[in-house]
N, C-alpha and C positions, 0 to 999 in steps of 0.2 A: 524521410518522415514515414512512420508507420501508421496504418489506419487504427481507428479506435477499436475495431474488432480484433486486429492483430495484437494490439497492446493488451486487450483483455485476455487473450490466449496466452501471451507471454507471462502476465502476472499470475494467471491461474496456475500455470506450470511451475512458476517460482514458489507458489504456496505448497504445491505437492512435493517439490524437491527441497523445500526450505532454503531457497537461495535469496540473497539480497537483491534489491533492485536499486537503480540509481536513475534519477530523472530530473527534469526541470518542471516545477509546478508553481504557478503564480509568480514567475520570474525568479525563483530561488532554486538552487541546486540542492537536491535532497538525497540522502542515503536512507533506505528503509527496508524493513522486513514486512512483506504483506501477510496479513492474517485472515481476512475475510473479503470475499468478492461476491458481487451480485448487482442488483439494481434497486434504485429508489426513484419512484415517479418517472420511470422510463429511462433514467440515466444510469449508465454503468458506473459503479463506485467501488472503491477498495478502502478497507480499514488497514492502516499500516502502523508499525511502530517505527517512527523516525528517530534514528540514533545519530545522524550526522548531517552536515550541510547547514542550511539556514532557512529561516522563514520570516515573515513580516513581524511575527510576535516573538521571535527569538526561539531558542531551543534550550530547555533546561539540561543541566548536566545529566548524562545517562540516557536522555531521550524522552519522547512523549508520543502518545497516540495521536494520529491524524486521520481525518477522513478526506479522501481525494476523489474528484470526478475524473474518471479515466480519460475522457476525451480532451481534458485540459492538460494532460501530462505530455511532455515532449522529451525527446532524447532518451527515451526509455531503453534500458538494457539490464540484464541480469549480471551479477558479479559474484564471485566466490568470497566467502568470509564467514565469520561466526554469526549464528542466529541470535537476534536481539528480540526481547519481548519484555513484558511486565505482567506481574501476577494479576493486575487489575483487569486483564482481558477476560477473566472469569465472570465479570459483571456483564449484565445485559448491554449490548452495544446498540446504538441507534443510527449508525451511519448507513448500514445496508438493510433495507426492509425485506427484500426478497433475496435471501442468501442462496448462492449457487454452490459455494465451497467455503468452508471455514477450516482453519488449521487443525481444529479438533476432529475434523472429519477424515483426515488423512492418516 
């Protein structure tokens, strides 16, 4: 098990390298491309485009934007594969209040 700080560092590097991440979040296995990382109310968070796996609300064909609290992510690792995104990322995101890194910054 990795620490929340190590998970933050892994995700941050995945944004820079445009690598996919895989993890368990709220009991579901998820495949994602991280886009924005930072903090909200002291909690480290990441805005991802989830394109595979499952969630309690289901996953639409093609994927969907998700906001995740990094300390709640387990089994995190980066994997190779195509980058997934959605043009709606150009709209104002509300997941991360204090942005450390956004895909548009790399």
